[in-house]
NUSEDREN-803214 format. One record per residue (C-alpha): residue in one letter; x, y, z. Coordinates in steps of 0.5 Angstrom, whole numbers, plus 500, padded with zeros to 3 digits. Last residue first. Layout:
# residues N
aXYZ...
This chain:
# residues 399
g417721370r420720378p423713379q421710386t427710390l427715396a419714396a420706395t425707402v419711405q413706404a418700407d422703414l415707415m416704423r424707421a422713418l418715423a424713430p427718425h434716423v440721425n446722421w445731422e448732414s445725412t438725415l437733413a439733407r436726405y429729407e430735404a432732398l426729397t421735398a424738393d424732389k417732390p412726393p407723390r400725391g396721395t392727399r392726406g391731410a395733416r395738421i402737426l401741433a406746437n404747443r409743448p410750452t404749456h400755458r404761457s406757451d400759447v395754444f395750438e401753435v401750428v405745424d403745416v402738412s400736406y400728406g402722400l408720404m413724402r409730406l408725411l416724412l417731411a413733417r416728421l423731419a421737422d418736428t424732430l429737428v425742432d425738439a432736437y433743437r431744443e435738447r441740444l441747447i439744453p445739452h450744451r454742444t449741440v448748437a455750438k456744433y454748427p458750423e461744421p456738421a453736428g455731432p459723430g454720434e451719441a449726443l445726436q442720437r440720443q436727442v433724436d430719439h428723446h424728444c418729449c411731447p408731440a401734438a398731433l393731428v391726422v386727417p384723410s387716415a391712409w391706415r398705414v399713414a395713421r399707424a404711422l403717426a401714431e407710433d411716431t408720437a409713441t416715440d417720445c411721450a403723446h402729447l396728443a394722438l389724434v386720428l381722423d377718418p379711422p380705418e375699418g378693421d372689420p369693427f373699429p378701435s384696431a390698436s396693436e401699435i397704440t397700446g391697448a385698453e379702450f374707450t367710447l364715445g357713440a352717445l355721450g350722455l355726460g354718465q356715459a362718457l364719465e363711465g368710460n374715462r374712468q374705465v379708460m384710465d383704470p385699465r392703462v394702455d390707452v385708446g379712445v374711440t369716436r364714432v359720429q354720426q351724420g345728420q347735418e345736424g349732427l356734423r357739428e353738435t358731434l363733431f364739438r362733442h366728439t373733440a370735447f371728449t378727446l381734447y379732455a381725454n384724461g389719457c388718451g394715446l391713440d385719439v380715434v375718430r369714425l365719421p358714420r356715412d356720406t360725410p365724410l373728412r377733408r373739408l373737417t380739417p378747418e375745424l381742428v385748429r379752431l377745436f385746439a385752442d378751444v380745447q387749449r382755453r377750457k383747459d387754461a380755465d379749468a377742466g374738472l372733467a365733470t365741470f368741463l362736460p357740463d358746458a360753462p366754457d360753451i364749447l366753439r368758443q364765442r366771439v362776441r355778437d352783435h346781430g341780436r342777442v350777445e353771448v356771454d364772454r363776460r363770465s362771472a355770474p354769481a354762485s349757485h350750487v345745487q344737490a339733488g336727490g334721487k339716491k343717487t344724487v341728481r345734480l343742479q347747477l346754478t350761474s347767477d347774474l345774467t342768467e346760466v343753468h346747468w342741469n345734471g342727471f336728466s330723467e325727463a320731467l324738466l324738458t316736458d316742464v319746459t315745453g309746457p311754460a314756451a307756449g306763450y314764449p314763443t317756440n324755436r326748434t333745433t334738432a340735434a343728431r345722432g346721440d338723440h341732441t335736442v336744441v330748445q331756442l325760447q322765442r323773441g319776437a317774430k322776426l327773431d331773437v333767440p333765448r336759449l335752451e339746450v337739450r342732451v341725450v334724448s329720451p332721458q334714461a332711468g337707474r341712476r339719473r342721466g347725462a344732460g340738462v343744458a341751459r343758456v342766457l336766461r336773464e331777459p326771457d324768463l322761462l328757464l330761471p322760472r323753472l329752475r327753482a322747481l327743478a330743486d322743490d321736484l328733487s328734494e334737497p341734498m345738503
């Protein structure tokens, strides 16, 4: 049942000021008809040379500001933060987790549960491995992401993390997720990049694109409710998407579990944009499957590979992604194909990670592509979509 907001916040106060019990607290979102002075705040105890202090990290949507306050002066800091018009508070202690949500009528819904996490940060120098986004972050609750989804998010962000060195740092970063769907990885990517780059004063602009207007509206409302400045959603197709003003190309292109040739459409857009980084997790593969089923069949001695439909389907998956990787290499990208989440969670766990180099293709790469397509008698969708570029790469004289 809802309770008085003042009473609920009063219950939070001693938890935030307890240096022995508090693990982490997050205030985010906004109340109806109000706007806090910052988008998000995080509090946690930290051990410094001067002793244990309360660390407060505020996010204004562009950058993060960190300050450490001695516990003797912490009550005033905490009272100021509790007076902010945040719509949600999430507080973890060593023995409990408390979630406070402000209702539309200005009351408070409070849920408290015994602590179940055992991957909390160990104070001092000994630390366990931390998730790149804390599993208790309020965005997971808002998205309805279960434990498996949270693990997928962390695995994906660890694949993304090494690519940050390829991205520009002298202007706002532009990110687009093509075919974003329910967008839990879009939200997580924006949160991660905003926190990581915001510490360096760099803004992040992320746009999720999907053909379903209802999904776009739902995602937009969630982003606004979570106070995620710089994250927007628009309805449209992958082919027609123009996510940034004046046709500015995105720096990071995501295409996560876009069905069949939608992955190829996203890769083709990224190549035309000359985007520095592309991450694509393919879903179903029907285009090459059809060509194998309807064509003259596999070259000798591999007919047994495609004789049975289930084996033909699995091989077509591998062949499709191998050809996508070759085509990206031919068109100026370095590419690796990695597992981004354990196959126990999803069989669609391959991810194509590409970084633009602008270098011309190697003769060996062109020879591999010619051999695969001719021997298996296939013409992949990505090559059809980028016909002019692929033809130029295959026919351009080598020095």
